[in-house]
VEXGURO-640692 format. One line per field, with one value per residue: residue number from 1; x, y, z of N, C-alpha, C, O in turn. Coordinates in steps of 0.05 Angstrom, whole numbers. Each point is the difference from the previous one (the first is absolute). Layout:
% residues N
seq [NUM | ...]
n.xx [X | ...]
n.yy [Y | ...]
n.zz [Z | ...]
ca.xx [X | ...]
ca.yy [Y | ...]
ca.zz [Z | ...]
c.xx [X | ...]
c.yy [Y | ...]
c.zz [Z | ...]
o.xx [X | ...]
o.yy [Y | ...]
o.zz [Z | ...]
END
This chain:
% residues 173
seq [1 | 2 | 3 | 4 | 5 | 6 | 7 | 8 | 9 | 10 | 11 | 12 | 13 | 14 | 15 | 16 | 17 | 18 | 19 | 20 | 21 | 22 | 23 | 24 | 25 | 26 | 27 | 28 | 29 | 30 | 31 | 32 | 33 | 34 | 35 | 36 | 37 | 38 | 39 | 40 | 41 | 42 | 43 | 44 | 45 | 46 | 47 | 48 | 49 | 50 | 51 | 52 | 53 | 54 | 55 | 56 | 57 | 58 | 59 | 60 | 61 | 62 | 63 | 64 | 65 | 66 | 67 | 68 | 69 | 70 | 71 | 72 | 73 | 74 | 75 | 76 | 77 | 78 | 79 | 80 | 81 | 82 | 83 | 84 | 85 | 86 | 87 | 88 | 89 | 90 | 91 | 92 | 93 | 94 | 95 | 96 | 97 | 98 | 99 | 100 | 101 | 102 | 103 | 104 | 105 | 106 | 107 | 108 | 109 | 110 | 111 | 112 | 113 | 114 | 115 | 116 | 117 | 118 | 119 | 120 | 121 | 122 | 123 | 124 | 125 | 126 | 127 | 128 | 129 | 130 | 131 | 132 | 133 | 134 | 135 | 136 | 137 | 138 | 139 | 140 | 141 | 142 | 143 | 144 | 145 | 146 | 147 | 148 | 149 | 150 | 151 | 152 | 153 | 154 | 155 | 156 | 157 | 158 | 159 | 160 | 161 | 162 | 163 | 164 | 165 | 166 | 167 | 168 | 169 | 170 | 171 | 172 | 173]
n.xx [17 | -27 | 44 | 29 | -21 | 35 | -10 | 41 | -13 | -4 | 43 | 13 | -11 | 27 | 36 | -15 | 4 | -37 | 24 | -28 | -13 | 31 | -12 | -32 | -20 | -15 | -42 | -14 | 4 | -34 | -38 | -8 | -12 | -34 | 8 | 43 | 9 | -10 | -27 | 17 | -43 | -29 | 10 | -39 | -20 | -5 | 30 | -7 | 40 | -18 | 44 | -24 | 1 | -44 | 27 | -39 | 0 | 20 | 25 | 18 | -40 | 22 | -43 | 25 | -30 | -5 | -43 | 19 | -5 | -22 | -11 | -12 | -16 | 40 | -8 | 38 | -29 | 12 | -13 | -43 | -12 | 12 | -25 | -40 | 3 | 3 | -40 | -27 | 9 | -18 | -44 | -13 | 5 | -29 | -37 | -1 | -6 | -40 | -24 | -11 | 2 | 27 | -43 | 34 | -45 | 33 | -41 | 37 | -43 | 38 | 8 | -38 | 4 | 21 | -30 | 25 | -21 | -7 | 42 | 17 | -36 | -15 | 14 | -22 | 43 | -34 | 42 | -28 | 20 | -6 | -29 | -26 | -36 | 40 | 29 | 21 | -23 | 0 | 35 | 15 | -40 | 5 | 13 | -15 | 33 | -30 | -26 | 37 | 5 | 41 | 3 | -14 | 24 | 36 | -7 | -7 | 39 | 24 | -12 | 15 | 41 | -8 | 2 | -32 | 2 | -24 | -4 | 37 | 15 | 30 | 33 | -12 | -5]
n.yy [-24 | 19 | 3 | -10 | 39 | -16 | 34 | -13 | -26 | -37 | -13 | -3 | -39 | -36 | 0 | -20 | -42 | 14 | -23 | -35 | -7 | -28 | -40 | 1 | 31 | -40 | 5 | 17 | -28 | -29 | 18 | 3 | -41 | 21 | -37 | 10 | 32 | 30 | 8 | 42 | -14 | 14 | 30 | 3 | 19 | -39 | -13 | -29 | -4 | -25 | 1 | -37 | 37 | 5 | -11 | 8 | 32 | -37 | 37 | -11 | -1 | 39 | -6 | 32 | 13 | 23 | 0 | 35 | -43 | 17 | 40 | -41 | 4 | -9 | -44 | 16 | 29 | 43 | 19 | 14 | 39 | 38 | 15 | 18 | 44 | 30 | 11 | 29 | 44 | 18 | 9 | 39 | 39 | 13 | 18 | 43 | 31 | 9 | 23 | 41 | -21 | 29 | 13 | 18 | 3 | 26 | 7 | 20 | -12 | 24 | 30 | 22 | 35 | 21 | 32 | -15 | 0 | 8 | 8 | -41 | 24 | -40 | 2 | -29 | 0 | -28 | 8 | -18 | -22 | -20 | -4 | 33 | -26 | 15 | -33 | 13 | 7 | -37 | -16 | 11 | -11 | -36 | 42 | -33 | 28 | -10 | 34 | 6 | 16 | -8 | -41 | -7 | 13 | -25 | -38 | 3 | 3 | -38 | -29 | 4 | -17 | -44 | -1 | -13 | 16 | -15 | 45 | 10 | 3 | -18 | 27 | 34 | 13]
n.zz [0 | -32 | 6 | -33 | 5 | -21 | 28 | -12 | -34 | 25 | -6 | -43 | -20 | 5 | -27 | -37 | 14 | -20 | -31 | -6 | 41 | 17 | -16 | 32 | -27 | 15 | 13 | 39 | 35 | 3 | 16 | 44 | 15 | -18 | 25 | -6 | 31 | -32 | 34 | 1 | 0 | 32 | -33 | 23 | -34 | -21 | -31 | 33 | -19 | 33 | -4 | -1 | 27 | 7 | -34 | -21 | -31 | -17 | 3 | 40 | -21 | -10 | 8 | -18 | 31 | -38 | -13 | 21 | -14 | 35 | -18 | 13 | 41 | 19 | -3 | -16 | -20 | 3 | 39 | 5 | -19 | 19 | 34 | -8 | -10 | 34 | 16 | -20 | 3 | 37 | 0 | -18 | 23 | 32 | -17 | -13 | 32 | 20 | -30 | 13 | 40 | 22 | 8 | 22 | -2 | 15 | 18 | 17 | 5 | -1 | 33 | 11 | -28 | 33 | 7 | -34 | -40 | 43 | 13 | -5 | -13 | 14 | -42 | 26 | -11 | 9 | -16 | -31 | 33 | -40 | 35 | -17 | -4 | 14 | -4 | -37 | -39 | -25 | -24 | -41 | -19 | -28 | -8 | -26 | 11 | -32 | 13 | -25 | 42 | 17 | 17 | 42 | 35 | 12 | 24 | 44 | 22 | 1 | 31 | 42 | -1 | 2 | 45 | -29 | 42 | -34 | 0 | -23 | 42 | -29 | 13 | -26 | 43]
ca.xx [-17 | 15 | -3 | 4 | 2 | 13 | -10 | 12 | -12 | -23 | 9 | -6 | -29 | -5 | 11 | -15 | -27 | -4 | 15 | -10 | -13 | 21 | 11 | -20 | -16 | 17 | -10 | 9 | 29 | 8 | -2 | 21 | 27 | -1 | 27 | 7 | -4 | -28 | -19 | -21 | 1 | -14 | -15 | -11 | -10 | -21 | 4 | 27 | 4 | 26 | 5 | -1 | 26 | -2 | -21 | -12 | 10 | 15 | -17 | -21 | 0 | -20 | -9 | -10 | -2 | 24 | -8 | -1 | -27 | -5 | -28 | -10 | -22 | 11 | 14 | -13 | -5 | 25 | 16 | -11 | 4 | 28 | 7 | -10 | 16 | 26 | -5 | -3 | 26 | 17 | -8 | 9 | 29 | 8 | -8 | 20 | 28 | 4 | -19 | -14 | -25 | -22 | 8 | -16 | 0 | -18 | 10 | -9 | -8 | 1 | 18 | -13 | -3 | 26 | 17 | 25 | 4 | -28 | -1 | 2 | -14 | 15 | -11 | 20 | -2 | 17 | -1 | -2 | 6 | -9 | 21 | 17 | -3 | 9 | 2 | 15 | -17 | -19 | 14 | 21 | -9 | 22 | -4 | 25 | -2 | 20 | 15 | 8 | -16 | 13 | -4 | -28 | -2 | 13 | -16 | -26 | 4 | 3 | -27 | -16 | 11 | -13 | -28 | -8 | -30 | -10 | -29 | -8 | 16 | -14 | 5 | -18 | -25]
ca.yy [24 | 24 | 17 | 28 | 7 | 26 | 18 | 25 | 23 | 11 | 17 | 28 | 4 | -1 | 24 | 23 | 0 | 22 | 24 | 9 | 27 | 20 | 5 | 9 | -20 | -15 | 5 | 27 | -1 | -14 | 19 | 20 | -11 | -16 | -3 | -28 | -19 | 2 | -22 | 11 | -11 | 17 | 21 | 21 | 22 | -9 | -26 | -12 | -28 | -7 | -27 | -2 | -6 | -24 | -13 | -27 | -17 | 16 | 16 | 13 | 29 | 17 | 23 | 21 | 27 | 17 | 18 | -13 | -2 | -26 | -6 | -9 | 18 | 26 | -2 | 13 | -18 | -3 | -18 | -27 | -10 | -5 | -23 | -25 | -6 | -11 | -27 | -17 | -3 | -16 | -28 | -8 | -2 | -23 | -24 | -5 | -3 | -21 | -22 | -10 | -15 | 17 | 24 | 12 | 29 | 12 | 21 | -1 | 27 | 3 | -18 | -25 | -16 | -10 | 20 | 7 | 29 | 9 | 28 | 2 | -22 | -15 | -26 | -21 | -19 | -22 | -24 | -26 | -24 | -25 | -10 | 20 | -2 | -26 | -4 | 21 | 19 | -14 | -11 | 19 | 28 | 12 | -1 | -2 | 15 | -13 | 20 | 23 | 24 | 17 | -13 | 5 | 29 | 4 | -13 | 14 | 28 | -1 | -4 | 23 | 22 | -1 | 6 | 28 | 2 | 26 | -1 | -15 | -24 | -26 | -13 | 11 | -15]
ca.zz [0 | -2 | 24 | -8 | -28 | -1 | -21 | 8 | -15 | 15 | 23 | -5 | 5 | 29 | 11 | -9 | 12 | 19 | -8 | -26 | 2 | 1 | -26 | -19 | -15 | -19 | -27 | -6 | -2 | -24 | -22 | 5 | -3 | -24 | -12 | -7 | 22 | 8 | -5 | -17 | -27 | -18 | 13 | -17 | 17 | 18 | 14 | -1 | 5 | 11 | 11 | 29 | 11 | 17 | -16 | 7 | -22 | -20 | -17 | 15 | -7 | 13 | -16 | 18 | -12 | 6 | 22 | 27 | 9 | 12 | -1 | -27 | -9 | -8 | -25 | -23 | -22 | -14 | 16 | -2 | -27 | -2 | 17 | -12 | -24 | 9 | 10 | -24 | -13 | 18 | -4 | -27 | 0 | 17 | -14 | -22 | 11 | 20 | -5 | 24 | -4 | 8 | 14 | 21 | -4 | 19 | 18 | 27 | 8 | 29 | 15 | 8 | -24 | -7 | -14 | 14 | -4 | -5 | -8 | -29 | -12 | -20 | -8 | -3 | -22 | 8 | -17 | 14 | -15 | 12 | 18 | 12 | 29 | 8 | 29 | 14 | 14 | 18 | 23 | 11 | -3 | -16 | -29 | -16 | -25 | -17 | -16 | 16 | -5 | -20 | -26 | -7 | -7 | -26 | -20 | -4 | -9 | -29 | -10 | 5 | -16 | -27 | 3 | -6 | 2 | -8 | -2 | -24 | -2 | -1 | 25 | 20 | 4]
c.xx [18 | -6 | 2 | 0 | 11 | -11 | 11 | -11 | -24 | 8 | -7 | -30 | -5 | 10 | -16 | -28 | -1 | 15 | -12 | -12 | 21 | 10 | -20 | -13 | 18 | -9 | 9 | 31 | 9 | -1 | 22 | 28 | 2 | 28 | 5 | -6 | -29 | -15 | -22 | 4 | -12 | -15 | -11 | -12 | -21 | 6 | 28 | -2 | 27 | 0 | -2 | 27 | 0 | -23 | -10 | 10 | 17 | -20 | -23 | 2 | -21 | -6 | -13 | -4 | 26 | -6 | -2 | -29 | -6 | -29 | -9 | -20 | 10 | 16 | -16 | -5 | 26 | 19 | -9 | 6 | 30 | 9 | -10 | 15 | 27 | -3 | -2 | 26 | 19 | -6 | 11 | 30 | 9 | -7 | 20 | 27 | 3 | -20 | -13 | -26 | -24 | 11 | -19 | 3 | -19 | 13 | -13 | -6 | -2 | 17 | -13 | -5 | 26 | 19 | 25 | 7 | -28 | -2 | 2 | -12 | 18 | -13 | 23 | -7 | 20 | -3 | -1 | 6 | -10 | 23 | 17 | -4 | 6 | 2 | 13 | -18 | -18 | 14 | 18 | -8 | 22 | -6 | 26 | -5 | 23 | 17 | 8 | -18 | 12 | -4 | -29 | -4 | 12 | -17 | -25 | 4 | 3 | -28 | -17 | 10 | -13 | -29 | -6 | -30 | -7 | -31 | -10 | 14 | -18 | 3 | -20 | -25 | -22]
c.yy [25 | 17 | 30 | 2 | 28 | 16 | 28 | 25 | 12 | 18 | 29 | 6 | 1 | 26 | 25 | 1 | 22 | 26 | 13 | 28 | 22 | 8 | 9 | -23 | -14 | 6 | 28 | 1 | -13 | 19 | 21 | -10 | -18 | -2 | -30 | -20 | 0 | -25 | 8 | -10 | 19 | 22 | 19 | 21 | -9 | -25 | -10 | -30 | -4 | -28 | 1 | -9 | -26 | -17 | -27 | -20 | 18 | 15 | 14 | 30 | 14 | 23 | 20 | 26 | 15 | 20 | -16 | 1 | -28 | -8 | -6 | 20 | 28 | -1 | 13 | -22 | -6 | -19 | -29 | -12 | -7 | -25 | -26 | -6 | -12 | -28 | -20 | -5 | -15 | -29 | -10 | -5 | -24 | -27 | -7 | -7 | -26 | -24 | -11 | -14 | 17 | 24 | 5 | 30 | 12 | 22 | -3 | 29 | 2 | -21 | -26 | -19 | -11 | 19 | 6 | 29 | 11 | 29 | 4 | -26 | -15 | -27 | -20 | -18 | -22 | -23 | -26 | -23 | -25 | -10 | 22 | 2 | -28 | -2 | 23 | 21 | -13 | -8 | 21 | 29 | 16 | -4 | 0 | 15 | -9 | 19 | 23 | 24 | 17 | -13 | 5 | 29 | 5 | -11 | 17 | 29 | 1 | -2 | 25 | 25 | 1 | 8 | 29 | 1 | 29 | -2 | -16 | -26 | -25 | -16 | 9 | -17 | 10]
c.zz [0 | 25 | -8 | -30 | -1 | -24 | 6 | -15 | 14 | 23 | -4 | 6 | 30 | 14 | -7 | 13 | 20 | -7 | -25 | 1 | 0 | -27 | -20 | -15 | -21 | -29 | -10 | -3 | -25 | -24 | 2 | -6 | -25 | -13 | -6 | 22 | 10 | -7 | -19 | -29 | -21 | 16 | -22 | 18 | 20 | 16 | -6 | 4 | 13 | 10 | 30 | 10 | 17 | -12 | 12 | -21 | -19 | -18 | 14 | -4 | 16 | -19 | 19 | -15 | 6 | 22 | 26 | 10 | 10 | -1 | -28 | -11 | -9 | -27 | -23 | -22 | -15 | 15 | -2 | -27 | -4 | 16 | -13 | -26 | 8 | 13 | -23 | -14 | 17 | -3 | -27 | 0 | 17 | -13 | -22 | 11 | 17 | -2 | 26 | -7 | 8 | 15 | 24 | -4 | 20 | 16 | 27 | 9 | 30 | 14 | 7 | -23 | -10 | -14 | 17 | -2 | -8 | -10 | -30 | -12 | -20 | -4 | -4 | -24 | 7 | -20 | 16 | -20 | 14 | 18 | 13 | 30 | 8 | 30 | 15 | 14 | 21 | 26 | 13 | -2 | -15 | -29 | -14 | -26 | -18 | -16 | 19 | -8 | -23 | -28 | -9 | -9 | -27 | -23 | -6 | -9 | -30 | -13 | 2 | -15 | -27 | 1 | -5 | 0 | -7 | -3 | -24 | -3 | -2 | 26 | 21 | 2 | -18]
o.xx [20 | -23 | -13 | 10 | -12 | 1 | -15 | 2 | -8 | -17 | -10 | -6 | -15 | -13 | 0 | -13 | 17 | -5 | 9 | 2 | -6 | 10 | 7 | 4 | 14 | 17 | 10 | 10 | 20 | 18 | 12 | 17 | 18 | 7 | -18 | -7 | -7 | 7 | -17 | 22 | 8 | -10 | 14 | 5 | -6 | -12 | 15 | -19 | 20 | -20 | 10 | 10 | 21 | -21 | 14 | 4 | -3 | -19 | -18 | 20 | -19 | 18 | -17 | 13 | 12 | 18 | -9 | -9 | 9 | -7 | 2 | -1 | -15 | 10 | -24 | 12 | 5 | 14 | 16 | 8 | 6 | 15 | 15 | 4 | 9 | 18 | 12 | 7 | 17 | 19 | 10 | 10 | 17 | 15 | 8 | 14 | 20 | 4 | 0 | -11 | -23 | 25 | -23 | 23 | -23 | 24 | -22 | 18 | -18 | 3 | 12 | -4 | 1 | 21 | -2 | 12 | -7 | -21 | -7 | 13 | 14 | -12 | 20 | -23 | 25 | -21 | 13 | -7 | -1 | 23 | 19 | 16 | -16 | -13 | -5 | 3 | -7 | -11 | 0 | 16 | 6 | -9 | 18 | -17 | 24 | 20 | -14 | -9 | -14 | -3 | -5 | -13 | -12 | -3 | -7 | -18 | -11 | -5 | -14 | -16 | -1 | -13 | 13 | -13 | 8 | -10 | -21 | -1 | -21 | -14 | -2 | -8 | -22]
o.yy [1 | 6 | 16 | -17 | 19 | -10 | 17 | 22 | 22 | 14 | 13 | 20 | 17 | 10 | 19 | 21 | 2 | 21 | 22 | 15 | 22 | 22 | 4 | -24 | 14 | 0 | 3 | 14 | 8 | -1 | 7 | 15 | -17 | 17 | -16 | -23 | -14 | -14 | -16 | 3 | 1 | -6 | 6 | -1 | 15 | -4 | 9 | -10 | 11 | -12 | 18 | -21 | -12 | -2 | -13 | -24 | 24 | -12 | 10 | 13 | -12 | 12 | -7 | 4 | -5 | 8 | -22 | 20 | -20 | -23 | 18 | 6 | 15 | 20 | -2 | -22 | -23 | -17 | -18 | -23 | -21 | -17 | -19 | -24 | -19 | -16 | -21 | -23 | -15 | -17 | -22 | -20 | -16 | -19 | -23 | -18 | -14 | -20 | -24 | 4 | -7 | 3 | -7 | 11 | -7 | 6 | -11 | 17 | -11 | -22 | -21 | -24 | -14 | -7 | 9 | 12 | 0 | 8 | 21 | -21 | 14 | -12 | 6 | -7 | 4 | -13 | -1 | 2 | 0 | -2 | -7 | 13 | -19 | 15 | 3 | 5 | 12 | 5 | 3 | 17 | 23 | -22 | 15 | -7 | 1 | -8 | 6 | 2 | 10 | 15 | 5 | 5 | 14 | 13 | 5 | 10 | 18 | 13 | 9 | 18 | 22 | 3 | 18 | -7 | 18 | -22 | -11 | -12 | -1 | -19 | -12 | -13 | -10]
o.zz [15 | 7 | 13 | -15 | 10 | -23 | 8 | 11 | -6 | 12 | 19 | 11 | 10 | 18 | 15 | -2 | 18 | 12 | -7 | -19 | -9 | -4 | -24 | 7 | -16 | -17 | -22 | -18 | -12 | -18 | -20 | -9 | -1 | -17 | 1 | -6 | 19 | -19 | -8 | -11 | -23 | 22 | -19 | 24 | 18 | 22 | -17 | 11 | -11 | 6 | 13 | -8 | 3 | 11 | 15 | 7 | 1 | -9 | -13 | 8 | 11 | -12 | 16 | -21 | 21 | 15 | 0 | 11 | -13 | 8 | -18 | -23 | -12 | -9 | -1 | 1 | -7 | -12 | -3 | -2 | -11 | -10 | -1 | -6 | -13 | -3 | 0 | -7 | -11 | -1 | -2 | -11 | -8 | 3 | -2 | -11 | -3 | 13 | 4 | -22 | -7 | 3 | -1 | -1 | 1 | -2 | 3 | 1 | 13 | -10 | -2 | 4 | -20 | -9 | 22 | 17 | -23 | -10 | -10 | 1 | -15 | 18 | -13 | -4 | -2 | 0 | 22 | -23 | 25 | -10 | 14 | 14 | -4 | 14 | 23 | 24 | 20 | 22 | 24 | 9 | 7 | -8 | 7 | -16 | 8 | -13 | 19 | -23 | -17 | -20 | -24 | -20 | -17 | -21 | -23 | -14 | -13 | -20 | -18 | -6 | -12 | -20 | 12 | -19 | 14 | -1 | 1 | -22 | 13 | 4 | 21 | -20 | 0]
END
């Protein structure tokens, strides 16, 4: 029986718990710091896509409005439209790139509903594969991610750089 599973890449996450409020909003910071090391894959005037730094599965993305808003009812029509276009394109890109068997797509509204960052609304897109839930999460409460975060960001940035959503785009809903 395994007594220990070493996952040193999780140390940063553990050390950051409770410190997130000191550094501001991760979504607003991603737009402000949009550089080579950023997890930001795409941004327009209304919405953005970024890779989740602590993914449930490889390719776990988040779509959020560019405006700092935590209430679904306060989103403008343009923000909703842009976010849903980006959700659709994210699914298209992840399907082409990683061939998942399905997706979990959703948002958690409020802390009691599971929102880790309730001040800035965001939608999670989690690719799923047959057998991706094995004994590790069940027995050890540990998830094994098969790709490095930097490799996933590099792969997906190339895909999103080709994305051009315009009002007359065939990619639009």
